[in-house]
N, C-alpha and C positions, 0 to 999 in steps of 0.2 A: 401281237398283243390282244387279248382279250376284249371286247367293246364293255369294259366294267369300268365303275367309278371309283375300285381301285387301282385299277393298273391301267385307266386311260382308255382315250381313244381308240379304237382300230386302225392299224394303217397298216394295208396293202405293201410286203417288200417283194424285189426280185428275189426270184429263190437261186440265182449266179451273183453272190457277192462279188466284190474285190477290190483289192487293198492296192493303195499307194505309195509306190518306193518314196523313200525320205530323196534320197542323194537326186535322184535324174525326176520324180514324177511322173513315170510312167505308171501304168497300170499293168499289173502283173495277176494271172487267175490265184484264185486261194488254193488251189492243188498245190503253186510249187510252194508254197509255205506250208504244207503237210509236213511234221517231224518224221525224221525215221521212224522205224517200227522199234517200239517199245519205250520212243524216248518223250520227253514231257513236252506238254502243249505251248506254255509257257517257257521260250528260251530266251530273253531279254538279250535278242542281237544288239550288236553294236550299233550308235546310230551318229550319224557326223552332222551337227546342228549348224546353219545357216542364215542367217537374216538377211533378205532379201526385199526390194521393194515389191510391197503388194498393194493391190487395190478394194482389198478384204476386211472383212469386222468381224470380230465374236458378236456382235447384237443386232442381228440381220432381224428378230422379232422386235425391233423399235420401231419398225416401220409399222407395224399395228397401231401403235399408240399415235404413231403421227398421221395414219389415214383416218383414224378416228376423230382424233382431234379436229382434224382439216373439215372433214363431215359435218361435224355437230359446227362448226363455226366458232369453235370458244375464241380463238385468236379476236376476232371481229367482236366478241360479246365483253373480252377485257380491255379492251382497247377504247371501246365506246363508253364503259363505266369507270376505270379506273386511269384516273391523270396524277400523277406524281414528278414526271420529267420535264423540266421545263423545254426541253430541248431534244426531239426522239432521234438522233443523230448520233450513232445509228442504228441501236434500239428502240424498239416501243413498248410499252408495260407487258405487252403478250410475251414481245420476248423472252424478257428475263423471268417471265414467272413461269413458261413454259421451262425455260432451261432448268428451275427446281424441279418441276413434276417429270420432267424426263429423268433427270438425275435420279428422282426417288424412285422410278418405272425400272429402271435398268439393276437397281440394287443398292445406288451409292446411299452412306452413310453418314456422308458430311459433305460441305460444300465445297471441300478441297476436291473430291472426285468428280467434280464438273470438268476437272481439268484433262479426264480419261475421254471426255466427248468432245473437248477443244481442239486436242489435238489428234482426232482423228478423220481424216479426209473422208471416208465414205459415212461418216456418221453425217457429217456438216451436208453433204450430196444428198442421203438420206430428207434431211430438213431442208434442203433446200436454201441453204445459208452460207454466207462466203465465209463468217465468221461466229463464234460463240461466245457470248461472255464469260468473262474471267473470273475465277472462283472468288477474288476478293470485290469484282464490280458487282457480284450477283449476291455479297454479304450486306453491298454497301443499298443495294435495291431495297431490301429487307428493314435496314435502318428507316426508311423513307415512310414507312406506312404510321397512318393513323387508324384511329376506330373507324373512320368514316369510309377508307378506302379498305379495311379490311370486311366491313359492310356491305362494299361492293363489290369486292371479288367474290363474295360469297354469291352474291346474288347471280352474276355472270355463272358459275357452276351451276346454279339451281336452274339456270337456262338449258344448258347443257343438257341436265337432269330429267329434264320436261320433255326435251326433243328426243333424248333414248326412250324415253317411255312412250311417246307419240309412235315411234318408229316400230316399239315393240308389241305394243298392246293397239296400237289406232286409238281411234276418236273415244271407242268405247269404255266406260271406266269399270276398274276391277272389282270384282265384289268388296275384297277387306285387304287391308294394310295396315300393319302392327309394328309399331313407333316402338322401340325401346330406349329407355334412359338409361344412363350409369355413367360413372365418374371413376379416373385414375388417378391415382397418387405419380409422380414422378418427381423421384429424387435426383437434388444434380450434385456436384462434388466442387464445382467451385464457390466462393463465396462473395462474388462480386455481380451475381445475375438478379438484374433488376425485376421485380416483383416475385422473387422466391422469398418463400416464409418457412416458416417449421407446419409440419401435416399434425396430422393425428395419428399416425406414425412413428412419428417421434424423431422423423427425419428433416433435411430443409429439400426443396423444392416447388414444386408446381402440381395443383390438380386441377386439370383439364376435366371437361365435360364432352363425354360423346352421344350422340342421339343417330340414332342408326336405324334402318328398313330391315327385318327381321328376315323377311322372304331372300332377297337379294345380298343382303350385306352390304348395301349401301350406307353411305354415312354422309348421314343431312348435316350433321353441325361438327365441326371439333370448336372448343370454346377454350381458350387460355384461361386460366384463375389464379390467381395468387393462391400458395401453399396452406393458409389459412382458414382458407373458405370452406363453407360445407357441402358437402355433394350435390343439394340439391339447388343451391344459388346460383340463381339468374336463368334455372333451367325453364320457368313458367313462360318469362320474355320470349326466350329463343324457339320455344314451341308453340308461342301464340305467333311467330313470322313465320313459322311453317306451314300454319292452317291452311290457308290460301293453296297452297301447292298440293298440300295432302288431299283436302277434298275435292277440288277437280280432279283429281286421277282416279282415286278409290272411294266408292259409295256407304262405306264404313272405316272407320279407323280407331284400332284399340292401342292406347296409349301403357306400354307395362313396364315396371322398375320396380325397387326392392323398398325398403322400410325407409330410407333414406327420401324417398320421393313421396312419399304418402303427405302430401303437404296440401293444405287448402288453396292454397295459391293455384298448384295445379290443377286442384279438381275444378275450379272455378272455371278454367281456359277451357278447360273439356266440355262443362256444361254448357259456357256462352257459344261455343264452337261447333256445339255438336258432335264431338268427340268423345269414345266411351274410353274408360280406363279399366285398369284392374291390378291394383297394387297389393303387394306384401305390406302390413300395417303394423308397426310395432304394437308392445303391449301397453293398453293404456290401464289406467287406474278401474275403471268400473268393466272392465272385460272379462276378469277372471269372476266376477259375481256374474254377469250376464252367462257365461257359460254355465256354471255350475248352478244357476238356476233355472236350467233350459229342463223339461222333461224327457225322460227315456226314449219315448216315442219320437222325438224330434229328432233322434241319430240316425243317421242310415250308413250302413259299411262302404267302405270305399275303397277302392285298389288306384294306386299312383299310375300303374303302365295297362295297357290294355292288353287283353287276353292273348288278340294276334296280332302280329304284326302288321306293316303298312299293306303288303302283299296280299292282305287276307290269310295266308298260312299260319300255323301253328307256331309260336315262339320254341326255339329249342330248349329243352331240359338244362338249367345248370350245373354244372358242377360243385365239387365241395368248395366252400369258403375255405382256402387253408389260412386265410390271414384271421379270421374268427379260431379257428382250431388252435392255430398255435400262439392266438392272446389267451384261451383262454388254459393252455397246458400250463403256461409261464404264470399263470395266475396275477394277470393283467386285468383291469375293468372293463367288459367288453359289453355293449350296450344296443339289443336288437329291438328294430322295429316290430312288434307281433302284430298289431292291427290298428285300424284307423279309423275314425267315422265322420260324418258332414252333419253339419245343422248350419240353417240360414235365418237371420233377424233381422230387422229394420234399425239402421242407427243412423243418428244425426248426431254431426261430430259438433262440438263444442262451438265453433266458429263459423257454423253453416246453419244455412235456414235449411236446405235441404235433406231428405235422407237416400241414403244408400245403403246395400245390399250387405250387408257384415256374413261372409262366410268363419264360420268356424269347424278349423280340423282337430280333432280329439287323437292323440297317437296314446296307444297302451305300450310301454317299453318296459322289453326285458333286460335285467342286467346279467344274468348268468341262466346258468339252466338247472341251479340250484333252486329250492323255494324259498322264497322270498316273503319277508315278513311286512314290509308293505308295499304296495302298487307305486308305482313311476308312472305319473301320465305327463303329458304335455299337452300343450295348445298353441296351434299357428291362425294366423287372421290374415284373412282376403276382406279389402275392402273394393265394391267395384260398381257401375252405374249400370252396368249392362242389364238388356232387358230380361223380364223373367222367363221369355223363351229359352234363352240360354243355361241350360242346368248348373246345377252348383258345381258338380263333377268335371263340365268342361271348364269352367270357370278357373277353378284350381287347378287343370292340368294348362290351358292357357298361360296362366301368370307366371308357371313355373317352369316353363319352356323358356323364356327368356336368357336361360344360362348360357346360351349358344354365342351370347354379345360378346362374354367373357373371350372367345375366339378371336372375335372382331377387334377387341381391345389388343390382345396378343400380336396379330397380324399386323395393327396399326403402329407396335412398337418395334418389332423384330423384323415384319415382311418390308415396310416402306419407311422403317425409321425417322415414324412422324415424333416420336417422343424425344429428339435426341435435343431438342433446344439449345440450337447450332450457335447462337449467339447473344450478346450479355444483356440484349434490350428486351424488355417482357413484351413489347407489342410487335417487333422481328420475329420473335418466336412464334407471336399467334399468328403472323402471316406465312411464316412455315409450315404452322399446323392446315390452315386452310390449303396451300399448295398440297401439302400429303395427303391432304382431302381428296383432291380430282384426283393424284397420282393413285389412291387406293380404289376409286370407284371405276378408274377404267378398265380395270381388269372383270368388276363384275357386268362395265357395258358391253365390252366384248363378246361375253358368255353370252349376254342376252341379245347381241345383235348377227354375232360373226364365227363365235368360235364353241365345239358344244356345249351343252347346258352345265354339263357337269363340272366346266370348268372354273364357274363360281363358287364352290365347294373347298377348292384345293388352297392348300399353303401358299403363299407366297417364292416359296423355295424352288415348291413343283412346277409351279407355273411358269417361273423363270428359266427351266431347265428345257422346258418341253416347248418355251413358244418365244423365249427371250434370246436366249445363247444359240442362237443360231450362228453357224459359219456364214457369211456372205460377201457377195462383191457389189458393189454400186459402179455400174457403168454408162455412158452416157451413149447411146448409136442410133443414129436417126433422128435426131431431135429429140429422144427418147431418154431417159431416166431407167435402166433396168435391173433390176433387184434377180440378183442371182445366187440362191441358195444352196449350201450344200445337201446332195441328193442322201448322204451318208447320214443325215438326222431322221430318226424315224417320223418326224411328227411334220417334215418337210412339205408334203401334199396339203397335210390340212391348215397348214401356216401359207400355205401359196391359195387356196381357196377363200380363207380368212379376207387374206387383204385386194382379193379381185371381189367380194361380197361387199366389202367397205368401200370401194368405189363406183357400186352399181348401184 
């Protein structure tokens, strides 16, 4: 397998591949499986199925998450901060939380999927546990949470996150950290979900707030909100709570968001904390007059994409746009961005005493290849407090690179089933979101500490096939727990090295 991001890390495989016979379990050379002359390669032989007792599991990669959780002392941090149980017999708060985390990590989409872990003896051996909470018990634990306990669980995850950053980067601060703000509408099908309400899309459900780190796709906050809440409600308070952790790690912090987050309370938090922001601003009443009143010499041509790729090579010439050609042949309306220009002015919002940079992007839109009676112009606006040393072109490019957060939200929804809202309680679903935040961050943390860096950009489906769904057996020998990975898996050597690296 070539060592590229598209095809995965390079793994050396033996040239003498061997197959295992189903009935006897003996290995036979591949040459004995060669078809007769002229025969098909896939011959669909008759297989005799048997159910036998075995100490193996299909979730051998769960050892990665277990090793990382133990190394970061996540269980100890949770037990020190979260206190929900009157008696810790037999489970602690960390046991319940990690049960949900491991269930989401291996691909569980409902609380009932915990039973798959509960009934697996090898999984219990990997966890070092004699028992795993029942799904009904796990759901009851979520319903015990209040807002204070949820905030304490977030603090425990923040402490683990800081430990990862310290192991990865040391004590030296990183140059730049980019924080993305966004929200997601999650419709529910039941009519008895506590806290659900009608959303701006017309459905009935919740409206969670998502705050993530752009470079590593780490989720900094997952906040459950009622469906009728606005996109930016509560974002300023959550951002203010993240300021100490961000400023301790990064020399500069840039906050990005769409027009829904261009609010004065968010601007005030950034100004008071020394953070920078670059927000897409909605069209205000005086913006059109400001743009049209600018002198022609104030506008400079702008290209949204660079002339060269990130490797310094010239970009490949694109082929014909078949979509546009087909639309024009059928007489459909076709809008094409012809040219665009940038200009910058000082602007003071109505509710602020500070002056910010207002960057105006003027776009010339062509509607068809034929001549037009009137020219079509559009304006886009970016509001920022970045210093003048950052060019207007760089500000616009940085602002619109936040679109990758849509992929983070999609993976939170379908990758770790964070948005399933499995219970009927509002705060219980909120606690489930926080557990999903920890499960989602485990992939990024593993890529930062043990696995190849490119794994950070993988989808959860691909990640699980490579490093979670690995046949393995857990045996105890000489007072040691030995994890035996199937050599037939192509990423088994990398997985073995990663487990050893986490332990050392």
